[in-house]
TIMI-2910 file (N, C-alpha, C, CB; in pm, 1 decimal, decimal comma, always signed):
<rs>
+----------+----------+----------+----------+----------+----------+----------+----------+----------+----------+----------+----------+------+
!      n_x !      n_y !      n_z !     ca_x !     ca_y !     ca_z !      c_x !      c_y !      c_z !     cb_x !     cb_y !     cb_z ! resn !
+----------+----------+----------+----------+----------+----------+----------+----------+----------+----------+----------+----------+------+
!    +84,6 !   -117,2 !     +0,0 !     +0,0 !     +0,0 !     +0,0 !    +88,9 !   +123,1 !     +0,0 !    -96,1 !     +0,0 !   +121,4 !  Val !
!    +70,5 !   +209,6 !    -94,1 !   +146,2 !   +334,5 !   -101,0 !    +67,2 !   +445,9 !    -34,2 !   +178,9 !   +371,5 !   -247,8 !  Ala !
!   +134,9 !   +521,1 !    +47,5 !    +71,7 !   +633,2 !   +117,3 !   +155,4 !   +757,7 !    +90,1 !    +59,0 !   +605,5 !   +272,1 !  Val !
!    +96,6 !   +859,2 !    +27,8 !   +173,6 !   +981,5 !     +4,7 !   +202,5 !  +1051,5 !   +137,8 !    +97,3 !  +1076,7 !    -91,2 !  Pro !
!   +324,3 !  +1101,7 !   +151,3 !   +364,4 !  +1169,1 !   +274,8 !   +406,1 !  +1311,7 !   +241,2 !   +480,5 !  +1092,5 !   +346,2 !  Val !
!   +352,7 !  +1405,4 !   +315,3 !   +391,2 !  +1545,7 !   +299,3 !   +460,5 !  +1589,7 !   +427,9 !   +266,5 !  +1636,9 !   +267,5 !  Arg !
!   +587,9 !  +1624,8 !   +418,0 !   +657,4 !  +1665,1 !   +539,5 !   +622,4 !  +1807,4 !   +579,6 !   +807,2 !  +1652,0 !   +520,9 !  Ser !
!   +613,3 !  +1824,6 !   +711,6 !   +589,7 !  +1957,9 !   +766,7 !   +721,2 !  +2027,3 !   +796,4 !   +504,5 !  +1949,8 !   +893,7 !  Arg !
!   +826,6 !  +1950,6 !   +803,8 !   +957,1 !  +2004,9 !   +840,0 !  +1064,1 !  +1927,9 !   +764,2 !   +981,0 !  +1997,2 !   +993,9 !  Leu !
!  +1160,4 !  +2000,5 !   +710,2 !  +1275,7 !  +1937,0 !   +645,7 !  +1401,2 !  +1989,3 !   +713,4 !  +1278,7 !  +1965,2 !   +490,9 !  Arg !
!  +1490,1 !  +1898,0 !   +745,2 !  +1615,8 !  +1934,1 !   +810,1 !  +1730,4 !  +1866,5 !   +736,1 !  +1615,3 !  +1893,5 !   +960,7 !  Val !
!  +1851,8 !  +1911,3 !   +764,1 !  +1965,5 !  +1851,0 !   +694,4 !  +2064,4 !  +1782,6 !   +787,9 !  +2037,2 !  +1955,8 !   +614,7 !  Asn !
!  +2024,0 !  +1758,5 !   +911,9 !  +2108,2 !  +1680,3 !  +1002,7 !  +2020,9 !  +1583,2 !  +1081,0 !  +2187,6 !  +1773,1 !  +1099,3 !  Thr !
!  +2079,2 !  +1470,5 !  +1115,8 !  +2006,2 !  +1373,0 !  +1197,7 !  +1973,9 !  +1432,3 !  +1333,7 !  +2087,7 !  +1243,1 !  +1214,2 !  Ala !
!  +2065,9 !  +1511,6 !  +1388,0 !  +2043,6 !  +1572,0 !  +1519,5 !  +1919,0 !  +1660,7 !  +1519,2 !  +2166,5 !  +1653,8 !  +1562,0 !  Glu !
!  +1902,1 !  +1740,5 !  +1415,0 !  +1784,1 !  +1826,4 !  +1405,9 !  +1657,2 !  +1743,0 !  +1391,7 !  +1797,2 !  +1923,4 !  +1287,6 !  Ala !
!  +1664,0 !  +1636,0 !  +1314,1 !  +1547,3 !  +1548,3 !  +1298,0 !  +1510,0 !  +1482,1 !  +1430,0 !  +1574,9 !  +1441,0 !  +1191,4 !  Ala !
!  +1610,2 !  +1438,0 !  +1504,5 !  +1585,3 !  +1373,4 !  +1633,8 !  +1527,2 !  +1473,4 !  +1732,3 !  +1715,1 !  +1312,0 !  +1690,3 !  Ile !
!  +1584,6 !  +1593,5 !  +1737,7 !  +1531,7 !  +1697,1 !  +1827,2 !  +1386,4 !  +1729,1 !  +1794,2 !  +1616,9 !  +1824,7 !  +1818,1 !  Asp !
!  +1353,8 !  +1736,4 !  +1664,9 !  +1216,1 !  +1764,5 !  +1624,3 !  +1123,2 !  +1651,1 !  +1665,9 !  +1208,2 !  +1786,4 !  +1472,5 !  Ala !
!  +1167,5 !  +1528,0 !  +1648,1 !  +1084,5 !  +1413,3 !  +1687,9 !  +1062,1 !  +1412,7 !  +1838,8 !  +1150,3 !  +1280,8 !  +1643,6 !  Ala !
!  +1166,9 !  +1439,2 !  +1915,9 !  +1152,3 !  +1445,7 !  +2061,7 !  +1056,7 !  +1558,0 !  +2099,6 !  +1289,7 !  +1466,8 !  +2129,9 !  Ile !
!  +1060,9 !  +1667,3 !  +2023,7 !   +972,4 !  +1780,8 !  +2048,8 !   +829,4 !  +1760,2 !  +2003,2 !  +1026,7 !  +1901,0 !  +1982,4 !  Gly !
!   +800,1 !  +1644,8 !  +1943,6 !   +663,4 !  +1614,2 !  +1904,2 !   +622,7 !  +1661,6 !  +1766,8 !   +572,2 !  +1671,2 !  +2001,2 !  Gly !
!   +719,6 !  +1701,5 !  +1684,3 !   +687,5 !  +1751,5 !  +1550,7 !   +637,7 !  +1640,2 !  +1459,8 !   +809,3 !  +1818,2 !  +1488,8 !  Val !
!   +690,0 !  +1518,9 !  +1476,5 !   +646,8 !  +1408,1 !  +1392,6 !   +745,2 !  +1293,5 !  +1396,2 !   +627,4 !  +1454,4 !  +1250,6 !  Gly !
!   +743,1 !  +1213,8 !  +1290,8 !   +829,8 !  +1096,6 !  +1279,4 !   +960,6 !  +1134,4 !  +1212,0 !   +759,8 !   +984,2 !  +1200,9 !  Leu !
!  +1062,6 !  +1052,8 !  +1234,3 !  +1188,7 !  +1069,7 !  +1163,5 !  +1247,0 !   +933,1 !  +1133,0 !  +1288,1 !  +1154,9 !  +1245,8 !  Thr !
!  +1327,5 !   +926,9 !  +1029,9 !  +1396,5 !   +802,5 !   +994,5 !  +1545,9 !   +830,0 !  +1004,8 !  +1356,8 !   +752,0 !   +849,4 !  Lys !
!  +1607,2 !   +774,2 !  +1108,0 !  +1750,2 !   +790,8 !  +1131,1 !  +1809,3 !   +655,0 !  +1166,0 !  +1777,9 !   +894,9 !  +1244,2 !  Val !
!  +1939,3 !   +649,1 !  +1178,2 !  +2005,4 !   +523,4 !  +1212,0 !  +1988,6 !   +492,5 !  +1360,2 !  +2154,6 !   +529,2 !  +1175,3 !  Leu !
!  +1980,8 !   +365,1 !  +1391,9 !  +1949,1 !   +323,1 !  +1529,1 !  +2048,4 !   +375,7 !  +1631,6 !  +1944,5 !   +172,5 !  +1537,1 !  Ser !
!  +2177,1 !   +377,5 !  +1598,7 !  +2274,0 !   +425,1 !  +1697,8 !  +2257,3 !   +573,9 !  +1726,6 !  +2416,0 !   +397,5 !  +1649,9 !  Tyr !
!  +2197,8 !   +648,6 !  +1632,5 !  +2178,6 !   +791,6 !  +1652,2 !  +2068,6 !   +821,2 !  +1754,4 !  +2145,3 !   +858,1 !  +1519,7 !  Gln !
!  +1976,4 !   +728,2 !  +1772,0 !  +1865,7 !   +749,9 !  +1866,0 !  +1867,4 !   +652,3 !  +1982,6 !  +1733,8 !   +738,8 !  +1793,8 !  Val !
!  +1974,1 !   +576,4 !  +1997,0 !  +1978,8 !   +472,8 !  +2101,3 !  +1951,1 !   +529,7 !  +2239,4 !  +2114,4 !   +403,7 !  +2100,9 !  Ala !
!  +2014,8 !   +639,6 !  +2274,3 !  +1996,0 !   +698,2 !  +2407,3 !  +1852,4 !   +746,6 !  +2424,0 !  +2094,7 !   +814,7 !  +2430,0 !  Val !
!  +1798,1 !   +813,0 !  +2323,1 !  +1661,3 !   +865,2 !  +2331,9 !  +1558,9 !   +752,9 !  +2341,8 !  +1630,1 !   +953,0 !  +2210,6 !  Ala !
!  +1581,4 !   +643,0 !  +2272,1 !  +1488,9 !   +529,2 !  +2278,8 !  +1498,1 !   +463,6 !  +2415,8 !  +1519,7 !   +425,9 !  +2167,0 !  Val !
!  +1619,7 !   +441,3 !  +2462,8 !  +1636,2 !   +376,6 !  +2594,0 !  +1579,3 !   +461,5 !  +2707,2 !  +1784,0 !   +348,5 !  +2620,6 !  Arg !
!  +1587,2 !   +593,1 !  +2694,2 !  +1536,7 !   +680,9 !  +2800,2 !  +1385,8 !   +699,5 !  +2792,8 !  +1604,8 !   +816,1 !  +2792,8 !  Ser !
!  +1325,4 !   +657,4 !  +2681,1 !  +1181,7 !   +673,8 !  +2664,1 !  +1142,8 !   +803,7 !  +2595,6 !  +1115,0 !   +666,5 !  +2796,6 !  Gly !
!  +1241,3 !   +885,5 !  +2557,7 !  +1211,6 !  +1011,4 !  +2489,1 !  +1155,9 !   +986,6 !  +2349,1 !  +1337,5 !  +1098,3 !  +2480,7 !  Ala !
!  +1197,1 !   +876,2 !  +2287,3 !  +1145,6 !   +836,7 !  +2156,2 !  +1101,7 !   +691,5 !  +2161,2 !  +1252,2 !   +857,7 !  +2045,5 !  Leu !
!  +1012,8 !   +658,1 !  +2070,9 !   +961,6 !   +521,2 !  +2062,1 !   +968,1 !   +476,8 !  +1916,9 !   +815,4 !   +511,1 !  +2117,2 !  Gln !
!  +1012,5 !   +354,6 !  +1894,5 !  +1018,7 !   +300,3 !  +1758,4 !   +878,3 !   +267,5 !  +1709,6 !  +1108,8 !   +174,2 !  +1753,2 !  Ala !
!   +850,8 !   +306,0 !  +1586,2 !   +723,6 !   +272,2 !  +1521,6 !   +755,4 !   +216,0 !  +1383,2 !   +628,0 !   +398,0 !  +1511,9 !  Val !
!   +660,7 !   +146,4 !  +1325,2 !   +676,1 !    +88,0 !  +1191,2 !   +800,0 !     -1,4 !  +1183,1 !   +684,9 !   +199,3 !  +1085,3 !  Leu !
!   +823,5 !    -77,0 !  +1288,8 !   +943,7 !   -160,9 !  +1294,8 !   +948,0 !   -265,3 !  +1184,2 !   +952,0 !   -229,6 !  +1429,1 !  Arg !
!   +833,4 !   -305,7 !  +1133,6 !   +833,1 !   -405,9 !  +1026,6 !   +891,3 !   -350,9 !   +896,2 !   +690,9 !   -456,0 !  +1002,4 !  Glu !
!   +913,1 !   -220,4 !   +889,1 !   +969,7 !   -159,0 !   +769,1 !  +1115,5 !   -118,2 !   +787,2 !   +887,9 !    -38,2 !   +729,7 !  Phe !
!  +1178,0 !   -160,6 !   +896,2 !  +1318,4 !   -126,9 !   +919,1 !  +1406,4 !   -195,2 !   +814,9 !  +1362,0 !   -167,8 !  +1061,7 !  Glu !
!  +1506,3 !   -123,6 !   +763,6 !  +1598,5 !   -186,2 !   +668,2 !  +1694,9 !   -278,6 !   +741,3 !  +1676,8 !    -78,9 !   +589,1 !  Pro !
!  +1760,4 !   -367,8 !   +668,0 !  +1861,5 !   -453,4 !   +732,0 !  +1980,2 !   -368,2 !   +777,7 !  +1909,3 !   -565,3 !   +634,3 !  Pro !
!  +2059,2 !   -418,4 !   +873,4 !  +2176,1 !   -342,2 !   +920,9 !  +2276,9 !   -317,3 !   +809,2 !  +2244,4 !   -416,4 !  +1035,9 !  Pro !
!  +2345,6 !   -205,2 !   +817,3 !  +2450,3 !   -170,1 !   +721,7 !  +2585,9 !   -205,0 !   +781,2 !  +2443,8 !    -19,6 !   +684,3 !  Trp !
!  +2677,6 !   -255,9 !   +699,5 !  +2812,4 !   -281,4 !   +751,4 !  +2888,3 !   -149,2 !   +770,7 !  +2890,7 !   -375,3 !   +655,4 !  Pro !
!  +2978,3 !   -146,4 !   +865,4 !  +3063,5 !    -29,7 !   +890,3 !  +3208,4 !    -75,4 !   +880,5 !  +3033,6 !    +35,3 !  +1031,1 !  Val !
!  +3290,0 !     +2,4 !   +811,6 !  +3431,6 !    -31,2 !   +797,3 !  +3517,4 !    +87,5 !   +838,7 !  +3464,0 !    -73,1 !   +652,1 !  Ser !
!  +3630,9 !    +58,4 !   +899,5 !  +3733,2 !   +159,6 !   +925,1 !  +3839,3 !   +139,6 !   +818,5 !  +3793,8 !   +148,7 !  +1071,8 !  Leu !
!  +3867,2 !   +242,8 !   +739,6 !  +3962,0 !   +230,0 !   +628,9 !  +4073,2 !   +334,2 !   +642,2 !  +3889,4 !   +245,4 !   +492,9 !  Val !
!  +4184,3 !   +308,0 !   +577,1 !  +4296,8 !   +401,5 !   +574,9 !  +4362,7 !   +392,8 !   +438,2 !  +4399,6 !   +370,6 !   +689,2 !  His !
!  +4453,6 !   +485,3 !   +411,1 !  +4516,8 !   +493,6 !   +279,3 !  +4596,1 !   +367,8 !   +245,4 !  +4608,2 !   +614,8 !   +272,8 !  Ala !
!  +4654,5 !   +303,0 !   +342,7 !  +4723,8 !   +177,5 !   +318,3 !  +4855,4 !   +189,6 !   +245,4 !  +4637,0 !    +88,9 !   +242,8 !  Gly !
!  +4919,0 !   +305,5 !   +249,5 !  +5047,5 !   +324,4 !   +181,8 !  +5161,0 !   +299,2 !   +281,2 !  +5058,1 !   +468,0 !   +121,0 !  Gln !
!  +5241,1 !   +200,6 !   +254,8 !  +5354,3 !   +171,4 !   +342,0 !  +5310,7 !   +112,1 !   +474,5 !  +5434,7 !   +296,4 !   +366,4 !  Gly !
!  +5394,3 !   +132,3 !   +575,4 !  +5365,0 !    +80,1 !   +708,5 !  +5254,4 !   +161,3 !   +775,2 !  +5491,4 !    +80,9 !   +795,4 !  Leu !
!  +5177,2 !    +94,6 !   +855,2 !  +5069,3 !   +160,2 !   +928,3 !  +5128,4 !   +236,1 !  +1046,7 !  +4963,1 !    +56,8 !   +976,2 !  Leu !
!  +5105,3 !   +368,4 !  +1055,6 !  +5158,4 !   +443,9 !  +1168,8 !  +5107,3 !   +386,9 !  +1301,8 !  +5120,0 !   +592,4 !  +1156,3 !  Pro !
!  +5192,1 !   +391,7 !  +1402,9 !  +5157,6 !   +336,1 !  +1534,0 !  +5032,2 !   +402,4 !  +1589,9 !  +5274,6 !   +353,1 !  +1632,1 !  Val !
!  +5020,3 !   +534,5 !  +1573,4 !  +4902,3 !   +605,1 !  +1625,1 !  +4774,4 !   +555,0 !  +1557,9 !  +4917,0 !   +757,1 !  +1603,9 !  Lys !
!  +4782,0 !   +530,5 !  +1427,5 !  +4664,2 !   +480,8 !  +1356,2 !  +4630,4 !   +339,2 !  +1401,2 !  +4687,4 !   +484,1 !  +1204,1 !  Leu !
!  +4729,6 !   +253,3 !  +1415,6 !  +4706,3 !   +115,9 !  +1462,9 !  +4644,2 !   +119,6 !  +1602,0 !  +4839,1 !    +34,2 !  +1464,7 !  Arg !
!  +4694,3 !   +207,6 !  +1689,1 !  +4639,6 !   +218,8 !  +1824,8 !  +4493,7 !   +263,3 !  +1819,5 !  +4722,9 !   +318,2 !  +1909,3 !  Ala !
!  +4463,7 !   +360,4 !  +1731,4 !  +4325,2 !   +405,8 !  +1719,2 !  +4235,1 !   +293,7 !  +1668,4 !  +4316,7 !   +526,7 !  +1625,5 !  Phe !
!  +4278,1 !   +223,1 !  +1565,2 !  +4196,9 !   +113,8 !  +1510,7 !  +4174,3 !     +5,0 !  +1615,1 !  +4264,1 !    +54,1 !  +1386,2 !  Leu !
!  +4279,1 !    -29,4 !  +1689,1 !  +4265,6 !   -130,4 !  +1794,6 !  +4170,4 !    -84,3 !  +1904,5 !  +4402,4 !   -162,8 !  +1854,8 !  Asp !
!  +4170,0 !    +45,5 !  +1931,9 !  +4081,4 !   +101,9 !  +2033,4 !  +3937,8 !   +111,3 !  +1981,7 !  +4131,3 !   +240,5 !  +2076,6 !  Phe !
!  +3921,0 !   +164,7 !  +1861,4 !  +3788,0 !   +197,1 !  +1810,4 !  +3709,0 !    +76,6 !  +1759,8 !  +3800,5 !   +296,3 !  +1700,4 !  Ala !
!  +3773,2 !    -15,7 !  +1691,8 !  +3701,0 !   -125,9 !  +1627,2 !  +3612,9 !   -205,4 !  +1723,0 !  +3799,0 !   -219,1 !  +1561,7 !  Ala !
!  +3663,1 !   -255,5 !  +1835,3 !  +3574,9 !   -333,7 !  +1922,9 !  +3464,3 !   -249,2 !  +1985,4 !  +3656,2 !   -399,6 !  +2032,6 !  Pro !
!  +3493,6 !   -122,8 !  +2013,0 !  +3392,1 !    -35,9 !  +2073,1 !  +3280,1 !     -5,5 !  +1973,8 !  +3455,8 !    +94,9 !  +2122,2 !  Arg !
!  +3318,0 !    +22,6 !  +1849,1 !  +3216,5 !    +45,4 !  +1746,6 !  +3133,3 !    -80,0 !  +1724,5 !  +3281,6 !    +89,5 !  +1615,0 !  Leu !
!  +3199,6 !   -193,8 !  +1717,8 !  +3127,2 !   -319,1 !  +1696,5 !  +3026,5 !   -342,5 !  +1808,1 !  +3225,0 !   -437,3 !  +1687,7 !  Lys !
!  +3069,2 !   -322,7 !  +1932,1 !  +2978,7 !   -342,9 !  +2045,5 !  +2861,7 !   -245,1 !  +2040,8 !  +3054,7 !   -327,4 !  +2177,7 !  Glu !
!  +2892,4 !   -118,9 !  +2016,2 !  +2786,9 !    -17,4 !  +2017,1 !  +2687,4 !    -36,6 !  +1903,1 !  +2848,1 !   +121,2 !  +2008,5 !  Arg !
!  +2737,9 !    -71,6 !  +1786,4 !  +2650,2 !    -83,2 !  +1670,2 !  +2574,4 !   -215,0 !  +1666,0 !  +2730,3 !    -67,8 !  +1544,2 !  Leu !
!  +2614,6 !   -313,4 !  +1744,9 !  +2543,0 !   -441,0 !  +1744,0 !  +2457,9 !   -461,7 !  +1868,3 !  +2640,9 !   -554,6 !  +1731,0 !  Thr !
!  +2459,4 !   -366,6 !  +1960,6 !  +2375,0 !   -379,4 !  +2079,4 !  +2229,2 !   -384,6 !  +2037,0 !  +2399,1 !   -262,0 !  +2178,3 !  Gln !
!  +2152,5 !   -464,6 !  +2107,4 !  +2008,8 !   -469,1 !  +2080,5 !  +1949,7 !   -333,7 !  +2115,8 !  +1938,9 !   -583,6 !  +2161,2 !  Ala !
!  +1881,4 !   -273,9 !  +2020,2 !  +1824,1 !   -141,4 !  +2041,0 !  +1697,1 !   -147,8 !  +2122,8 !  +1796,2 !    -74,7 !  +1908,5 !  Met !
!  +1618,8 !   -248,7 !  +2103,0 !  +1486,2 !   -247,6 !  +2163,5 !  +1480,7 !   -345,7 !  +2275,8 !  +1378,4 !   -278,7 !  +2061,3 !  Trp !
+----------+----------+----------+----------+----------+----------+----------+----------+----------+----------+----------+----------+------+
</rs>
């Protein structure tokens, strides 16, 4: 079933869309990690869950020229497991 939608508000950042949704302006479609805190706190509620897209993969990439700088290796070692944990946590 197709339903035409007319937006009352258009924004160009996820943060603005989330703030508007929390303020009661309407619905927004953003990535789950962007609203995780608001959903867990009860400020926002998931709706139309049957229409959620499948998860997107996330990659950390670098130029790959020569040896990997120690600072970059340290960052990747630090960030990768934390991102994986945060992005795979059950949202609901």
